[in-house]
Kinemage of the C-alpha trace (Angstrom):
@kinemage 1
@onewidth
@group {chain A} dominant
@subgroup {mainchain}
@vectorlist {calphas} color= white
{ca unk a 1} P -89.238 19.670 -35.235
{ca unk a 2} L -86.894 21.699 -37.115
{ca unk a 3} L -83.420 20.616 -37.949
{ca unk a 4} L -80.607 21.843 -36.032
{ca unk a 5} L -78.380 24.764 -37.611
{ca unk a 6} L -75.035 25.324 -35.977
{ca unk a 7} L -74.160 28.832 -35.484
{ca unk a 8} L -71.490 28.587 -38.254
{ca unk a 9} L -71.401 27.326 -41.860
{ca unk a 10} L -69.236 24.330 -43.022
{ca unk a 11} L -66.691 25.109 -45.601
{ca unk a 12} L -64.196 23.044 -47.554
{ca unk a 13} L -61.152 24.217 -45.396
{ca unk a 14} L -63.096 23.022 -42.188
{ca unk a 15} L -63.621 19.583 -43.703
{ca unk a 16} L -60.147 19.514 -44.863
{ca unk a 17} L -58.576 20.071 -41.536
{ca unk a 18} L -60.908 17.337 -39.951
{ca unk a 19} L -59.703 14.945 -42.434
{ca unk a 20} L -56.389 15.770 -41.943
{ca unk a 21} L -56.412 15.334 -37.939
{ca unk a 22} L -58.159 12.152 -38.763
{ca unk a 23} L -55.484 10.862 -40.947
{ca unk a 24} L -52.763 12.067 -38.414
{ca unk a 25} L -54.617 10.411 -35.694
{ca unk a 26} L -54.661 7.104 -37.557
{ca unk a 27} L -50.907 7.113 -38.288
{ca unk a 28} L -50.479 7.696 -34.518
{ca unk a 29} L -52.742 5.092 -33.511
{ca unk a 30} L -50.961 2.617 -35.795
{ca unk a 31} L -47.431 3.566 -34.503
{ca unk a 32} L -48.469 3.495 -30.849
{ca unk a 33} L -51.072 0.642 -30.530
{ca unk a 34} L -52.799 1.069 -26.985
{ca unk a 35} L -50.160 3.781 -26.034
{ca unk a 36} L -52.492 6.455 -25.061
{ca unk a 37} L -54.951 4.236 -22.941
{ca unk a 38} L -52.156 2.695 -20.828
{ca unk a 39} L -50.534 6.129 -20.210
{ca unk a 40} L -53.876 7.450 -18.912
{ca unk a 41} L -54.826 4.445 -17.160
{ca unk a 42} L -51.428 4.439 -15.247
{ca unk a 43} L -51.488 8.115 -14.602
{ca unk a 44} L -54.834 7.876 -13.061
{ca unk a 45} L -53.888 4.960 -11.047
{ca unk a 46} L -50.813 7.028 -9.560
{ca unk a 47} L -53.088 10.019 -8.700
{ca unk a 48} L -55.730 7.804 -7.141
{ca unk a 49} L -53.143 6.180 -4.789
{ca unk a 50} L -51.642 9.341 -3.898
{ca unk a 51} L -55.040 11.048 -3.184
{ca unk a 52} L -55.878 8.077 -1.139
{ca unk a 53} L -52.892 8.351 0.982
{ca unk a 54} L -53.192 12.009 1.437
{ca unk a 55} L -56.674 11.533 3.018
{ca unk a 56} L -55.107 9.374 5.535
{ca unk a 57} L -52.348 12.226 5.976
{ca unk a 58} L -49.660 10.322 4.452
{ca unk a 59} L -47.290 12.723 2.432
{ca unk a 60} L -45.924 10.832 -0.529
{ca unk a 61} L -45.762 13.032 -3.566
{ca unk a 62} L -46.776 12.107 -6.800
{ca unk a 63} L -43.191 11.517 -7.940
{ca unk a 64} L -42.692 9.215 -4.912
{ca unk a 65} L -45.761 7.178 -5.624
{ca unk a 66} L -44.282 6.752 -9.256
{ca unk a 67} L -41.026 5.633 -7.690
{ca unk a 68} L -42.463 3.135 -5.373
{ca unk a 69} L -44.719 1.738 -8.238
{ca unk a 70} L -41.606 1.532 -10.372
{ca unk a 71} L -39.708 -0.434 -7.704
{ca unk a 72} L -37.410 2.620 -6.907
{ca unk a 73} L -36.273 3.490 -3.269
{ca unk a 74} L -38.037 6.263 -1.797
{ca unk a 75} L -37.228 8.451 1.424
{ca unk a 76} L -40.517 7.785 3.327
{ca unk a 77} L -41.768 5.878 6.266
{ca unk a 78} L -41.973 2.176 5.390
{ca unk a 79} L -45.421 2.018 6.464
{ca unk a 80} L -46.434 4.485 4.052
{ca unk a 81} L -44.514 3.091 1.129
{ca unk a 82} L -45.994 -0.202 1.943
{ca unk a 83} L -49.699 1.249 1.827
{ca unk a 84} L -48.524 2.540 -1.554
{ca unk a 85} L -47.398 -0.732 -3.026
{ca unk a 86} L -50.540 -2.558 -1.462
{ca unk a 87} L -52.856 -0.033 -2.907
{ca unk a 88} L -51.152 -0.438 -6.482
{ca unk a 89} L -52.109 -4.157 -6.548
{ca unk a 90} L -55.470 -4.928 -8.087
{ca unk a 91} L -57.893 -6.225 -5.462
{ca unk a 92} L -59.035 -9.785 -5.545
{ca unk a 93} L -62.453 -10.853 -5.575
{ca unk a 94} L -63.750 -12.466 -2.457
{ca unk a 95} L -65.081 -16.070 -2.332
{ca unk a 96} L -67.221 -15.414 0.743
{ca unk a 97} L -70.705 -14.910 0.178
């Protein structure tokens, strides 16, 4: 089997840029431990809740779901905002077999 040949040739400038990006990423990670992962999980959870509510014809926007999760008041029917809060809680494993 022949070795893979990329459709370009690596040069010093490319390798230097990759190293520079790695250094910047390392600095950012040191200054923000766990920062990106937490932000991504929260954003995904908010979008998931909003999409689940939309399937049931509830009309909370992403901004309203975010406000409910932050404990802020939202102009929406109580049942809808209650579902949002309920969905934001992690599910508990059942002890029933």
